[in-house]
Structures are given as C-alpha cells and as structure tokens.
C-alpha positions as CSV (number, residue, x, y, z in Angstrom):
1,V,46.4,99.3,90.0
2,L,44.9,95.6,90.3
3,P,44.6,93.3,87.4
4,R,40.9,93.1,86.0
5,H,41.5,89.4,84.7
6,R,42.3,88.1,87.9
7,L,40.1,90.1,90.2
8,A,37.0,91.5,88.3
9,N,34.7,88.2,88.9
10,A,37.2,86.4,91.1
11,T,35.4,84.3,93.7
12,P,36.4,84.2,97.5
13,A,38.9,81.4,97.0
14,E,40.4,83.2,94.0
15,L,40.8,86.4,96.1
16,A,42.4,84.6,98.9
17,A,44.6,82.8,96.4
18,Y,45.7,86.1,95.0
19,R,46.7,87.7,98.1
20,R,49.3,85.1,98.8
21,E,50.6,85.0,95.0
22,P,49.6,88.5,93.6
23,V,50.7,89.4,90.2
24,H,54.2,91.3,90.5
25,A,54.9,94.5,89.0
26,G,57.2,95.7,92.1
27,P,60.9,95.2,92.7
28,F,60.3,91.8,94.4
29,A,57.9,88.7,94.2
30,V,57.1,86.5,96.7
31,A,59.0,83.3,96.8
32,A,57.7,81.5,99.9
33,W,55.4,82.1,102.5
34,L,55.2,80.2,105.5
35,P,52.3,81.3,107.7
36,G,53.3,82.4,111.2
37,Y,56.9,82.5,110.1
38,G,57.7,84.6,107.4
39,I,57.8,85.4,103.6
40,T,60.7,85.1,101.3
41,L,61.0,87.8,98.7
42,S,62.9,87.2,95.4
43,A,64.0,90.0,92.9
44,N,62.1,90.7,90.0
45,P,64.4,91.2,87.1
46,A,61.2,92.4,84.9
47,Y,61.2,95.5,87.4
48,V,60.1,98.5,85.3
49,L,62.8,100.7,86.8
50,G,65.4,98.1,86.8
51,A,66.6,94.9,88.8
52,P,67.0,95.8,92.5
53,G,70.4,96.0,94.2
54,L,69.5,93.0,96.6
55,S,68.7,89.3,95.5
56,R,66.2,88.8,97.9
57,L,64.6,90.0,101.3
58,E,63.6,87.3,103.8
59,V,60.5,89.1,106.1
60,R,60.0,87.6,109.7
61,F,56.8,87.8,111.7
62,Y,57.4,88.5,115.4
63,P,54.3,88.8,118.0
64,D,55.4,92.2,119.7
65,R,58.2,94.7,120.2
66,G,59.9,92.4,122.8
67,A,60.3,89.4,120.5
68,I,61.6,92.0,117.9
69,L,64.1,93.2,120.4
70,E,65.4,89.7,121.0
71,A,65.7,88.9,117.6
72,L,67.9,91.9,117.1
73,R,69.9,91.5,120.1
74,R,70.7,87.8,118.8
75,G,71.3,88.5,115.2
76,E,68.3,86.9,113.6
77,V,67.3,90.3,112.1
78,D,69.3,93.0,110.4
79,I,66.2,95.6,109.8
80,A,63.4,96.6,112.4
81,P,61.0,99.0,110.6
82,S,58.6,101.5,112.0
83,P,56.0,101.0,113.8
84,A,57.3,98.0,115.7
85,L,59.6,100.1,117.9
86,D,59.1,103.4,119.9
87,A,61.5,105.9,120.7
88,D,61.7,105.1,124.4
89,L,63.8,102.2,123.5
90,A,66.6,104.3,122.3
91,P,68.7,103.2,124.9
92,T,68.5,99.8,124.4
93,L,68.6,100.0,120.4
94,D,71.9,101.5,121.0
95,R,73.5,98.8,123.6
96,I,72.1,96.5,120.8
97,A,74.0,98.5,117.9
98,D,77.1,98.8,120.0
99,G,77.2,95.1,120.8
100,S,76.6,94.1,117.4
101,D,78.9,91.5,115.7
102,R,77.4,91.8,112.4
103,G,78.5,95.3,111.5
104,A,77.2,98.1,113.3
105,L,73.5,99.3,113.2
106,Q,72.0,102.3,113.2
107,T,68.7,103.4,114.3
108,F,66.9,106.5,112.3
109,Y,64.4,108.5,114.5
110,T,62.4,110.4,111.8
111,A,59.7,113.1,113.0
112,S,56.4,111.9,111.1
113,E,53.4,113.9,109.9
114,A,51.2,112.7,113.0
115,V,50.9,113.6,116.7
116,E,49.5,112.0,120.2
117,M,46.6,113.9,120.6
118,L,44.8,114.6,123.7
119,R,41.2,115.4,122.6
120,F,38.7,117.2,124.6
121,A,34.9,116.5,124.3
122,T,34.1,120.1,123.4
123,R,30.0,120.2,123.4
124,G,29.2,120.7,126.8
125,G,30.4,118.3,129.6
126,R,33.3,119.0,131.6
127,F,35.6,120.5,128.6
128,G,33.0,122.3,127.2
129,D,34.4,125.7,128.5
130,V,37.7,126.7,126.6
131,A,39.1,128.0,130.3
132,V,39.0,124.4,131.3
133,R,40.9,123.6,128.1
134,R,43.3,126.0,128.7
135,A,43.8,125.0,132.1
136,V,44.8,121.3,131.3
137,E,47.2,122.5,128.7
138,L,49.1,124.9,131.4
139,A,48.9,122.0,134.0
140,V,50.4,119.4,131.6
141,D,54.2,119.5,131.3
142,R,54.6,118.1,127.8
143,Q,58.2,118.5,127.3
144,A,58.7,116.6,130.7
145,I,56.8,113.9,129.0
146,V,59.0,114.0,125.8
147,D,62.2,113.8,128.0
148,A,61.0,111.0,130.1
149,L,59.7,108.9,127.5
150,L,61.2,109.8,124.2
151,A,64.9,110.5,125.5
152,G,63.9,114.4,124.5
153,R,63.9,113.3,121.0
154,S,60.5,114.3,119.7
155,R,59.1,117.6,119.3
156,V,56.1,119.3,121.3
157,P,53.6,120.9,118.8
158,R,51.5,123.7,119.2
159,G,48.8,122.9,116.6
160,Y,47.3,119.4,115.0
161,L,49.4,119.9,111.6
162,V,53.4,119.5,112.1
163,P,56.6,120.2,110.0
164,P,57.6,118.9,107.8
165,L,54.0,119.2,106.3
166,W,53.9,121.8,103.8
167,A,50.6,123.3,105.2
168,A,52.0,123.3,108.8
169,S,52.2,126.8,110.4
170,V,54.5,127.3,113.5
171,T,52.8,130.0,115.4
172,G,55.1,130.7,118.3
173,P,56.6,128.6,121.2
174,V,54.7,126.2,123.5
175,P,53.1,127.6,126.5
176,R,55.3,126.7,129.5
177,P,53.4,124.8,132.4
178,D,51.9,127.1,134.9
179,R,49.8,125.2,137.4
180,E,48.9,128.5,139.2
181,A,47.6,129.9,136.3
182,A,45.8,126.9,135.5
183,R,44.2,126.8,139.3
184,A,43.0,130.4,138.7
185,L,41.3,129.3,135.0
186,L,39.4,126.8,137.0
187,A,38.3,128.9,139.5
188,Q,37.4,131.6,137.3
189,A,35.2,128.8,135.5
190,G,33.5,128.2,139.1
191,F,35.3,124.9,140.2
192,V,35.9,125.0,143.9
193,K,38.0,122.2,146.0
194,G,35.9,119.4,147.1
195,S,36.8,116.0,149.2
196,F,40.3,114.8,148.6
197,G,41.3,117.9,146.8
198,I,39.1,117.1,143.8
199,L,37.3,120.1,142.0
200,E,33.6,120.2,141.8
201,R,31.4,122.5,140.0
202,A,27.3,122.5,140.7
203,G,27.8,119.1,142.5
204,Q,29.8,117.5,139.5
205,R,33.3,116.4,140.5
206,M,36.2,116.2,138.2
207,V,36.6,112.8,138.1
208,V,37.1,112.0,134.6
209,P,37.8,108.8,132.6
210,L,40.7,109.0,130.0
211,L,40.4,106.8,127.1
212,V,43.6,105.9,125.6
213,A,44.0,103.7,122.2
214,S,46.0,100.6,122.9
215,G,49.3,99.2,121.1
216,S,51.7,101.7,122.2
217,P,53.6,101.6,125.6
218,V,54.6,105.1,125.5
219,R,51.2,106.6,124.9
220,L,49.9,104.7,128.1
221,D,52.7,106.0,130.2
222,A,52.2,109.5,128.5
223,A,48.7,109.0,129.9
224,R,49.7,107.9,133.3
225,L,51.9,111.2,133.3
226,V,49.1,113.5,132.0
227,A,46.9,112.0,135.0
228,G,50.0,112.8,137.5
229,D,49.8,116.6,136.4
230,L,46.2,117.1,136.1
231,A,45.9,115.8,139.7
232,A,47.8,118.7,141.2
233,I,45.2,120.9,140.3
234,G,42.2,118.9,141.3
235,I,41.2,117.0,138.0
236,A,41.2,113.0,138.6
237,L,42.0,110.9,135.7
238,E,40.9,107.4,135.3
239,V,43.0,105.8,132.7
240,R,41.2,103.2,130.7
241,E,43.1,101.3,127.6
242,L,40.6,100.2,124.7
243,P,41.4,99.2,121.0
244,I,41.9,102.1,118.9
245,A,38.5,100.8,116.8
246,E,36.4,100.7,120.0
247,L,37.9,104.2,120.9
248,Q,37.0,105.8,117.9
249,A,33.2,104.2,117.9
250,T,33.1,105.8,121.2
251,L,34.1,109.4,120.3
252,R,31.7,109.0,117.6
253,R,28.7,108.3,119.8
254,G,29.8,110.9,122.0
255,D,29.8,109.5,125.5
256,W,33.3,110.5,126.4
257,D,35.3,113.4,128.1
258,L,39.1,113.1,127.2
259,A,40.5,110.8,124.8
260,L,44.2,110.1,123.7
261,L,45.1,108.4,120.4
262,P,47.3,108.7,117.5
263,E,46.4,111.2,114.8
264,G,48.0,111.5,111.3
265,A,48.5,114.7,109.6
266,D,50.1,113.9,106.4
267,D,46.9,115.2,104.6
268,P,45.6,118.7,106.0
269,L,42.2,117.9,104.7
270,A,41.8,114.8,106.4
271,A,43.3,116.1,110.0
272,S,41.1,119.1,109.5
273,D,37.9,117.0,108.7
274,R,38.3,115.5,112.4
275,W,37.5,119.1,113.9
276,L,34.8,120.5,111.6
277,G,31.7,121.4,113.8
278,L,34.1,121.0,116.9
279,T,35.5,124.5,117.0
280,D,35.3,128.2,115.9
281,P,33.0,128.2,112.9
282,W,35.5,130.3,111.0
283,F,37.5,127.4,111.0
284,D,35.2,125.1,108.7
285,V,34.9,127.9,106.3
286,L,38.5,128.2,106.2
287,V,38.9,124.3,105.6
288,R,36.6,124.6,102.9
289,A,38.4,127.3,101.3
290,A,41.4,125.3,101.3
291,R,39.7,122.7,99.7
292,T,38.7,124.4,96.6
293,A,42.1,126.8,96.3
294,P,43.9,125.6,93.1
295,D,47.1,125.3,94.3
296,R,49.3,125.2,97.6
297,A,50.2,129.0,97.4
298,E,46.8,129.5,97.8
299,Q,45.9,127.1,100.4
300,R,48.7,128.2,102.9
301,P,47.2,131.3,104.3
302,A,43.7,129.2,104.8
303,W,45.7,126.6,106.7
304,A,48.0,128.9,108.6
305,E,44.5,130.7,109.6
306,A,42.8,127.6,110.6
307,Q,45.7,126.4,112.6
308,R,45.5,129.9,114.4
309,L,42.0,129.7,115.0
310,W,42.5,125.8,116.4
311,E,45.3,126.8,118.7
312,T,43.1,129.5,120.2
313,D,39.8,127.4,120.8
314,L,41.8,124.2,121.7
315,P,39.7,121.3,121.1
316,G,42.8,119.1,121.5
317,L,46.3,119.4,123.1
318,P,49.0,117.5,120.9
319,L,51.2,115.9,123.5
320,Y,54.4,115.0,121.2
321,Q,55.1,114.7,117.5
322,R,55.4,110.9,116.5
323,L,58.7,109.7,115.9
324,A,59.0,106.6,113.1
325,V,62.0,104.5,114.7
326,D,63.8,102.3,112.0
327,V,66.9,99.9,112.6
328,A,69.0,99.1,109.8
329,P,72.7,98.3,109.2
330,R,75.2,100.9,108.3
331,A,76.4,99.0,105.3
332,L,73.1,99.1,103.8
333,T,73.0,102.2,101.6
334,G,69.7,103.5,100.2
335,V,67.6,103.4,103.2
336,Q,65.5,106.4,103.4
337,P,62.6,106.8,106.2
338,A,59.7,108.9,105.0
339,P,57.8,111.4,107.3
340,G,54.4,110.7,105.7
341,G,54.3,107.3,107.1
342,A,55.4,105.2,104.1
343,P,56.9,101.9,105.2
344,L,60.8,101.8,105.2
345,T,60.8,99.6,102.1
346,W,59.4,102.2,99.9
347,N,62.5,102.2,98.1
348,A,63.8,98.7,98.7
349,A,65.0,98.5,94.9
350,E,67.6,100.9,95.6
351,W,69.1,99.2,98.9
352,R,72.7,98.1,98.5
353,F,75.4,96.5,100.8
354,A,78.4,98.7,100.3
355,R,81.1,97.3,99.1
356,P,84.1,96.9,101.9
C-alpha cells in the first residue's frame, strides 16, 4: 500500500527522497539515516495497533558476517537477524552468548520453508537419465553434510516442499548412501571407468561443472562435500561459484549440467512452477489442478501426488532444509522468528524488555 498523493506523478528525485523519508503507517518511523553507518527508528505513537513497546531501534550496517560476529562479541549490537548468519556458526554463537556481559543472548534456529537444491539439467546431457540422477542421490551423504556443516540442526528433505509448509508431504525416509548401488546404476546406464577413474560413456567423460550460487559459505562447503562424494563413484565436479543472478540466467539459457542454489518453498505454486516441463507430464497436470482447486483441503491430494512424482523422477536433490539463524537478548520478549522468511522484525511492535 503506497501513498498516491506522494508517488503517482513523482519525479526520480522525489522517489529517491521518499525512499529515505517515507509516509509512516507502521510501528516505527525513520528519525535519522547515516549512509554507510545506520538508521535510527523512533516509535510511532499513532500506530493503528497501539504504540510499540520499545521507544527506539538503532539499526547498524555491516559489510559481512565476520563483521557482525565481531560486533556481537564486542557488545555493539544485541540483535543479529537472519540471513546475516548461518548455522555453521553455532559453536561461535554459543561462545559469544556465554561470554556476554550484557545479559544472556539466545540464538534461534528456525527451519525455514526453503531448501538448498542440487538441480540436474534433465533435458539430455549427462543427467538426462533418471538412473544417473538416482546414482547421485545414493552417492551423496546428505546427513553427513548436515552433521558436518550445520551441527546436525537441519533436516534432509525428500522433496522440494518441506514442513512446516501446509502443502508439504513427507513420503518416507531419505535413502541411505550406497555407493555400490550407485556404481551399479551408472554401469547400467552405460558408463565405464576411464583414465584416472573418471567415468566415460560414448567418449564423453563425467567431468562436470557444478555451478554454486555465491553468498553462503555453508553452501560452498556443501558443494565441495558433494564433489568429494561423487568423486568416489567416478564423477569429477569442478565447483564454480557465481552470483545468483548470473547463475539463474545460465539456468534459463540451458547451458549447464549441475547447479546448487537456494530455493524458497513458502508458496507451493511458485515452488512448483520451477519444475514445470522438467519432470513427468502428470506433474504439470497436478500443479494445474492444485492451482484451480478452491481450498487447501482439495489441493492437498494434488500436492501429495505431485511431490511423489517429483521424488520418483528426481529432477533435483534437496541437500538440506535451510535454517534461519537469529540472535537476540533473552530479556527481550516477543521475538518470534517466522518460517516463511519474514524478517525477524515482523512483530517488532510487540517487543519489550522484561522487567527485572
């Protein structure tokens, strides 16, 4: 909802000014803004749901997660909201919380409605055969990735929709790694061992670029662990990190084999649209049926069958469910991380410091 009287015929300069000083209808208003340093937000006493519990919020800008960790350690900030930090930092965050002299900090690890997805180019190429994709599934130890990088806090999903999303359907346990079975599938698909142990088929070697969306140290480390697992069955990966916009443009062009990127799943329709035309044709039919169903009760059977077909055809391999990591003082009540990806401040009007 935007104010027509300010924006309907606004010039670029007026739009820029509005971004810095908007019309305030929420619980807080911009009181000061220092570029490159931070923003001071003051309570809006005219907020329709009542004056917020805090009189002021001080927002600080930091260039990367290392700077945020150091700011937490020095006591410069009390709150570090997702996605600034990742779950691989759990031991460090625990040490910072235990050593805090400002009152205990707490870290929230919230299973978000999103996954880190290893996507296969299913239209021809090296991974056009479902047997090859199934071999990758059996070779990659996804639980070991979660244990090593995320302190075992995350889940390994079967499909592209994950709980707590209402449309998610849990269809059974994740297959255990089985490299011998993976090698057998690859042999059935016509691959033979070539020089340096790298598989070959019809003169094509399984030396594959793995494109990884930049911006997450955990994602890059996971890609390297995937590369190690696949090397054991004769598939050599070349891990290449790309900005996510460049990676998505590459996916649209179709000149790729494997890609690792984050995928939101808070909207089942949007999450399913990514896979239209890339799996069993009945998947597309079921997505259309879910789109036109009048309510969730009628949509759920369509989503359950669509996910079963997706898991059977395996156009992607979800490595782990993403975790939202938020740090806040224990004395600050009302903090409620949301699994759908909303900012931690979605209910900041309800935050209050508990009385001693």
